[in-house]
N, C-alpha and C positions, 0 to 999 in steps of 0.2 A: 681757524683751521679750515682747510678745503673740505667742501661737502663730499661725502663718499656714499656709495651704494652698497648696502648689505642685504643679502638674502640669507635668512636664518632657517635652517632645516632641522626639524625635531627628530627625536629618537623613538624607540619602542613605546607603544601605548599612549604616547603624547600626541599633540597636535600643534598647530601654529600658535594656539593660545598660550603655550608655556613660555613664549618669548615676550609676552606683553610688557613685562617690567623693563627688560633690556631695550626693547624696541622703543618704548616711551622715552627713555633716557637719550638714546641716540637720535631720535627724531627731534627732541627738544634742543639738541646741539646742531641741528640743521642738516642731518644726514637723511638719505632716502633709505627706508627699511621696509622689506616685505618678509612675511613668514608663512609660506604656503603649508597647507595641511595635506599629507599624503592620502591617497585613495584608501578608503575603508576605515579611517581613523577620525577622532575628534568630531567636528561638525559634518564630516563626510563618512561617518561610521555606518550610515544607512546604505552605503555602497559596498559594504563588506561582502566578498564572494571568494570562492575557491580559485577564480581566474586571476586574482591579484598575485603577481610575482615580483621579484626584485626589479625586473625590467619595467614593470608598471611604475615603481617608485622613481626609477631613473627618468622615465618619460614625463612623470609629473613635474620634475624639476626642469628638464629641458624645455618643456612647453611653457612653464611659468616664465622662464627667462625670455623665450621667443615672443610669446603673446603680449608680454609687458614691455617688449623691446628694451630689455635691461642690458646695459653695456658697462664694461669696466667694473664688474661685480666682485665684491668680497664675499665669496660663497662659504658659508659657515655650516658645518655639519656637526650636530651633537649626537654622541652615542651611535646608534644604528644609522643616523643621518649621514655618517661618514661614508657609507656605501653608495647612496645615490649621488652624493656630490662627486665621488670618484667617477661614477658613470657619466655624469653630466660633463665633467672635464674632458672625458674621452671623446664626447660627441660635439660639444660646442665650446672649445677652448677660447675662441676668439671673443666670447662675451665675458670671460672671467679674468679678473686682475690677480686674484690671490685665492688660494684654498686655505681655510682655517679649520682644522679638525679639533673639536672640543671634546676631550675625553672620548674620542670617537673610534668606531670600528673601521679597520682598513682592510679591504679584500683585494686580492689580485685576481686576474682572470681565471675562471674555472673554480674559484673557491666559493663556499657558502658560509653563512654566519654560523651554522651548526658545526661546520668542520673546524672552526677555530675556538669554539667554546670549550672550557674544561669539561671533561667527559661526564662528570656527575651533573653539571648544570644542563648539558644537552639532553641527557636521559630524563632528568626531572621535567624539563620543559616539554619534551615530546609527550610524556605521560600526561601532563596536565592538559595539553591541547586535546588529546584523545578523550580524556575523561569528561571534559567540559563542553566540547563542541564537535566531537568526532573528527578532530584534526583540522577544523576550519580556522581556528584562531587560538591564540594564547591569552588566557585571562590576565588582567593587570596584576602586578605585584604591589605590595604595600609601598606607599610613598617613602616610608622610612628606608627602604632598600636602596633608594637613590641618594641617601644622605640628607633627606629632608626631615628635620627634627622639630622645628618650631611649630606649635599648634596651628598658628595662622597660615603657615606655609602648607602644612598637611591638609588643612581645610580648603586651600586653593587647588592643590594638585589632585588629591585622591578622587573627588567626585568627577573630575574631567578625564580621567584615564579610561580608555576604551580597549576592548580586546584587539589584539594585533593579528593581521592576516598571516597565517602560519607559513604559507608557501613562500613568503619573502625570506624566510629563514632557510629554506631547503633548496631554493633555486640559485644557480650560480651566476655570478657577475661575468659579463662577456665584454672584455676590453680589447681594443685594437692596438692600444699604445700602453706603455708602462704606466703604473699608478702615478697620478698627478699630471701626466701628459706634458711634462716639462714646465709646468706653471710654477710660479713662486708658491710655496706652501709653508705653513707653520702648524705645530701641534701644541695644544694646551692640555696639560695634565691636571686633573683635579686630585688633590693629594690628601684631603681630610674628610673621610678616609678614601684610600684608593679604591677604584672600581675594578673588580677582577676581570670582566670581559674586555676591558680596554688595555690590559697589560701587553698583549701581543702587538697591538697597533702602536703603542708607545715605543716598543722596541724597534719596530719597523721604521718608524719616523726617524729615530736616532741613526739607524743604519743607512737611511737615505740621505743623511746629513741635513735634515730639516731642523731649523731652530725649534727648540722646545721651551715653552713657558710653563710656569706652574701657578695655580691659584689655590689658596687654602680654603677649599670648599668641598662638600660632597659632590656626587656625580651631577646633580641638577643645579649647577652653579647659576644658571639663568634665573632660577627661583630664589635660591638662598643668598647669593652674592651678586645681585644684578648690577650694582654700581661698579664694583671691582671688575666684573666681566666686561661691562660697557667700556670702561677705561682701557682695558687690555685690547679689546677688539678695535677700538678707535686708534690705538697706537700701532697695531699690527696692520690695519687696513691701508 
């Protein structure tokens, strides 16, 4: 099979580390894979600050593509990672071959993550951020809330989760073009169990006419079903 380039973008509380199992499989098959960590998270958690907005996350991905001179990229966004890949597609479409949204959030211009959450979840998360950090960050949820059940997987995920910069939830995405910017795009839905915050995006993908794939996994498919996910990404890429 022809070698492909994958850039894997993580979601809330995670970092590039969460892709290690999938990345290892794809690299062993001859593909080029990178998994950048967004500012303020994972190994970059020491950079957490109130200045981090959703535009910071978009710029993280754009600069990763540019400074590594990545071309013909299959840009994969998991969960909250769907927002910065949408922003990157708006700014540097010439570097991207395909967008792949993995159980991912999809915002249009002017929307925030908070505006699309179920009201009870939005209120709960705002309260938690205020109580734990004065609104700076949102503390990590239990790994089990992402459909991670095996003890060894929980032991891998839970210690690595870090508080998430809260302003990325409340600042709006600013797009100059329609979502996806005309690029080929696919949506992967994790169905066992479904993840509530992704339901709106799944519906939008269908309305846009994007092909929708399913994987029988909880939300963190890159942890719980890395082989099945690697197979699917390779086929879609």
